[in-house]
N, C-alpha and C positions, 0 to 999 in steps of 0.2 A: 770099168765103165768108160766109154768114150767121152772125150771132151766136146764142147760145143762146136769146135772147128770142124768136126766130122759132119755137122748139120748145115754149116753156113751156106753151102752152095746147093743144097738139096731141099726139096719140099719137106716141111716138118710142121708139127703142131706144138704150140706152147700153152701152158696152163696159166690162167689168171688166178693168182693166189687169193685175191680179194673176192672173186665172184664164183670160182669153180668152173668157169667157162673157158673154152679153148679158142685159139686163133690159129688159122692156117698161114704159114709163112712160105712164100714161093720166090726166093731170091733170084732164081734163074730167069724169071720173067722180066727183070729189069733190062734185059738185052733186046726185048721186042721193040720194033719201031712204033712210034706214037703217031696215030692218025686220028686222034679223037678231037673233041671240041676245044678250041682255043678262043678266048674272048678278048675283046678290047678292054684294057685296064682303065677305069675311070680315074681321072686326076683328082688328087686330094687337095682341093683348094678352098676348104671351108674357112670362113672368117672367124675371128676370135669371138665375135658376138653376132648372133642371127636373130633379128627381131621377130621372126616367125617361129623360132624354136621354143617349145613349151618347157624345156629344161634350162634355158639361159636365165640369168638373174633378171628380176623385175618383170619378166614376161608373164602373160596369162596362160594357165594350163587348160586342158580340155574341159575340166569341170568349172572353170571360171575363176579359180583361186589364183592369186598373184604370188609368184615366187619372190622371196626376199632378195635383197641385194647381197647375196651371200658371197663370201670371199674364199672359202675353202670347199669342203664337201657339203652336200645338202641332201637330206633324205625326206621323202614324203610318201604317203600312201598312194599306191598305184590307182590312177583314175579309171583304169579298166582291169581291175583285179580278176585273176582266174579263180581265186578263192575268196569267200566272203565270211566275215565274222558272225553274222546273224543267221547263217543257214540252219534251219530247224532239223533236228534229228529224224531220220526216216530211213527205212530200208525195204528192199523188195527181194523175195526169193520164191521162185516157182520151180518146184521139183529139183532143187539144187542145180538147175540148168540155166536159169535166168536169174542172175544175182546182181544186186546193186545196192549201194548205200550212199547217203549224203556225206560230204566231206566239208568240214569247217576249217577256215583258215584266213589268212590275210597276206597281202602282197605289198611290198614297198619298193621304191625306186631310189637309188643313190646316184646322184650326179657327182662324178669324181672331182670335177673342177668347174669353176665358173667359165673357163675358157672353152668355147665351142669346138675349137680345132685341135685340142691337145688330148691324146690318148694316154693310157697309163705309162707306156715306155717313154713318152715325151715329157712326163712329169719328173720332178726331182724326187729323191728318196724321201725327203722330209714331207713332201706333198702326198706321196703314196702312203707314208706313215699316218697321215691324218685320215686317210681312207680306212686304214687298218683300225685306227682308234674308233671310227664311226661303226665299223663292222662289230667291234667288240661291245660298244655301248648298246647297239641295237640288239645284239644277241642276248645281252643281259636283260634288257627291257622285255623282250619277247619271252624268254625262258621263265620270267617271273609270273607269266600267265599259265596257270596249272593245266589248262585244257590243251595247250600246245605240246606236242610230242616230238616234233622235228623242225629244225630251222635250216633251210637251204640258202646259202649265200652263193651267188653265181654272176657271171657276166657273159653275154653274147656280144662278141665284137665283130662288126662288119655286116654289111647288107646281106651277104650270102649265108650268114648264120641266123637270118631272120630278125636282125636288129631293126626296129621300126623307127628309130631316131638316131641320127648320126652324132649327136652330142654324147661324148663318152660317159657311159653310166653302167651300173650293175643293178642287180635286183636281190631281194630277200623274200622268200616265200616261207611262211610258217604254217604248219597244218596239224590237224588233230590225229592223224595216223602216219605210219611210217611209209615212205615211198619205196618202190620196188628195189632200186639199187642199194638203198640203205639196209633193207631186210637181208639181201644177199651178203653184203659186206659184214653185217652184224653176225650172221651165222658162221661165216668162215673165220672171223677173228675170234669169236667166242670159243669155237671148237679148238683152235690152236692154243688159246690161252689156258683152257682147262687142262690140257695135257702138259704144256711147257711152262706155265706160270710166267710168261713174258709175252709181250705183244707180237703178233705176226709180223707187223711192219718193222718193229725193232730188229727182229732176227733177219728179215729180208734186207733191211738197210745196212746192217753190219756186214752181210755177205757182199752187197754191192760195193760198199766202201773198200772192202778187202780186194775185190777183183778190179774195180776202177774202170771197167769197160764201158759202162753206160752213164757215168757221172759227168754232168755238164758244169755244175757249179756247187761250191760248198762254202759255208761260213760257219761260225761257232754254234749256230742254232738250227740251221736248215740245210738240206741237200736237194738239189735239183737234178733229176735223172730221167732218162728214158726207161720206162718199166720194161722188164724182160718180156712181158706179154703185150706190149703196146699194139693197138689196133690201127690207130690213125698214123699216117706217115711220120709226122714229127710230134707225136704225142709225148707229153712229159708229166712228171709229178713233182710237187714240192712236198717233202716229208720232214716233219720236225724231228730233231735228234732226241728230244725228250718225248717219251710216249705219253703225251697229254690227251685228255678226252675231247677238249674243245678249246677254242681260241681264248676263252676267259682265263686260261692258265698262263698265257704269255705275259711276261713282265715287260717293262719299258724297253729294255735292250733287245729282247726277243722280237718285239713288234717292229723295232727299227731294222732288225736283221731279216724279218719276213718281207718288209718293204724293199730291202735290197735284193732279196731273191726274186721277187716279182719284177722289179726293175730289170734285172739281168736277163731273165728268160724272155720277157716280152720284147726287150731290145734286140736280143739275138733273133727272135722270130722276125721282127721287122727287117733286120739286116740280111736274113737268109735269101730273100728274093727282092730286097729293097722296095718293099711295099708295106702298107699298113696291114699287118698280118691278121687275118680273121681267125677266130677260135671261139669255142665255148669253154669256159673255165668255171670251176666251183670247188668249194671246200666240202669234204666229207668229215663229219664229226659225230660224236655220240648223240643218241636220242636224249631228249630232256624230259624231266618230270616222270621218269619211269625207273627210278632206282639207280644204282651204281653200274657203271660199265667199264671195269678196269681193262677189258680186252681192247677197247677202242683206242686208236692211235690217229691223231689229227693228220690229214694230208689234203692236198689240193691238186685236182686234175686239170690238165690243159688238153683239149681235144681240137686240134686245128686240121682243116680239110685239105690244105694245099699240098701238092705232091711234087710237081716238076718245075713249076714257075709260079709267078704271081697270078696266072690265069688258069692253070691246070689243077683241077680239084679231084680229090678222092671221093667216090660215091659208094654207098652201101647198096648194092643192087644184086640181082640174080642169086648166085650161090650164097652171098652174104645175108640176103634177106630170108632165104629159104633153108639154109644149113647153118653156117657159122661164119664169123668175120674172117677176112683174108687180107694179107698185105704182101707187097713185093719187096720193098727195101727192108733190110733187117733193122731191128732196134739198134744194133751196134753201129751200123752205117749212119743212121739218123743221129745218134749221140755224137759220133765223131764230127759230123757236119756242124752240129750246133755248138759243140765245144770249141771249135776253131774260130768261130765268129767273134768279132769285136763286141765289146760292151759299150762302145761309143756309137750312138745312134747315127744311122746313115744320113739323116737330115742335118746333123750337127754342123756339117761343113758350110751350109748356107744359113742355118738357124741355130747357132751355138747356144743361145740362151734357153732353148726349149728342151735340152736334154742333159741337164747336169746329173752326174752320177753320184755326187755327194750332197 
């Protein structure tokens, strides 16, 4: 069998173990000249407090409620939720061709910090740790409601990712059915577990650690890597070394180490093009209130769109919308770029107090 180096300079496809889908890799295309769109980069000069921001402490939100004078992280029910708790059960099916059903759920917003101008990589590990604590407590409270079957914790960072408020925040959506990506990942992980009696990601992680080609960062509890099947230019995953089903299994030390892993990868992202790096990120974990899921292994995806600079983005268009995803730079190249970057935030030279690593 030929090694990966026989593919590195030639078009090839890679399999996503978690979804069963393929990505086309075209490394030779990195030599083509760029004549695409380049935008002016807006300066990030937000104040620490914005009296017009509905996430800042003591300010009024869209529904008229006043935020408390919070000092750490703060969570509240989304004033414009995509899912509603009191949605009545109903369905529609016409000849198995027109099919619809109601979906019940609830959506929450988490402000990471009272500071309007500080993103996750600009917080200290202890401050990110408080966000992890809040994720854990919210997951527990939501999973105690028997009608909830899945809880999605995620963040959209940056205006180009559709973030409607510049105050750094994330979201939690809980719903009565499983979303599409979770169904795909559940099926793939379960099929592997039934044959091998170990988690798919545990086996994959052991292989990645052995090879070392795509590893960006590692501590005692987590590994940050560029997945072999990455679609986005600088896509990464955080995978727990212990194959736990959800973040409720993380103890105090593991939560601290998760905060460290998040701090490291988001700081490296910002340092890559010396900009507040946009991405969509979120945890994938086992469904709740639906029995045991020993096949599930907690992990966190980061999907950033930037490709060549702070202004050049990757879009899913043409072939990718109609056939399957495609990328130019290899995952190995992306991993090498990210690995070599400092974990000292690029702003720290002028704002050293904003980026403590410990």
